[in-house]
N, C-alpha and C positions, 0 to 999 in steps of 0.2 A: 425689709423695707415695707412700710405701711402705705396703703392707698388712701388718697383723699376722698372723703365721702362726696357723692354728687346726688343731684336730684334724679330719680329714676322715673321714666315715663312709660306709659303704655298708650301710644297715640290712638289706637283703635277705640278705646272707650274713654279717652281723655282723662284718665286718672293719673295723679302724680303723688309719689311717696316723698314726703319731705325728709331731708337729712336730719339726723340726730346730732346735736352738738355735744360731742364728747369732751372730756377734760383735755385730751391731746389737741383737739382742734381749737378749743378755746385758748389754750396756751400758745398755739401757733398764730392765731389771729392777733392775740395781744402782742406777741413779738413783732409781727409784721407791722402793726399799727404803733409800735413803740409805746405801748401802754403798760403801766405798772398797775396790776389789778390786785387790790387788797384781798386777803383771804375771805373777809366777811362780805365782800362785794361780788364774789364769783358767781354765786347763785342768782343774784339780781341781774347781773350782766348776761348770764346764760339764758335766763328767762326772757329778757328783752330781745336778745339775738334770735332765740327760738321763735318768738312771736313774729319777728320779721321774716324768718324763713318760712313759717307757716303761711303768712300772708302772701308771699311770693308764690308758694305752691297753690294757694287758692286762686290767685290771679291767673295762673297757667291753666286753670280749669275753665276759664271763660271762653266760650265759643266765639272766635273772631273771624270765622269764615265769611268772606265777602266784605269785610270791613277794610277800608283804605287806611293805611298808616298815616298818622298825622306828622307833619314836619314840626309844627309848634302846637302844643296843647291849648294855647289861648291865643286870642287875637290881639291882646294888649301889647304895647310897646314897652321897652325898658324904661323904668323910672330911674333916671340918673340923679345922683346927688352931687353937690359941689365937691371938688377934690380939695379938702382942707386938712392941714396937718392936725393930728390928734396926739394923744399920749405917746411917749417914746419908751422903748424897752432898753434896759441896760444890757451891755454885751454878755454878761453872765446869764441873763434871762434868755437871750436869743440863742446862745450856744448850749443851753441845758439839754435839749433833745437831739443835738447833733451827734451822729454816730462817731465822728472823730473831730477833734479840734486841736489847735496849736495856739495856746495863749488866747488871743482874741480873734482868731481866724478859723474858718471852716477848713478842714482837710478833705480834699476830694480826689478821686482817682485822676491820674494823668490822662488828658484827652488829646494832646498835641505832642508829637515827638520833637526832637531837637532840629530836624530839618524842616519843621513847619507842616509836615504831612499829618493828616488826621489818622488816628489809630484805628 
């Protein structure tokens, strides 16, 4: 069994080693995200994800001692738009990424038993 790579830290000197994105981890992430990554796009995706991981590691190096956490990063309010119908998807488009389907329905695990009790 292989271990999942994690960010390693040394809090004393605030250095963080960023994880390396291996082929195995890239495949696992693609599976979890239900992405089909074309072979010619793997290196581009790996580079993008690695830049994100490097940025997170860089952020972890920032000294936040004595800084109060923010509840909201901005003072602005939500800019809501009118709820108006837009384009519609066909059932085959909607079910394309479903793990399981039955005709035009999603198949999901059972969550209520016959007596009406939650599982």
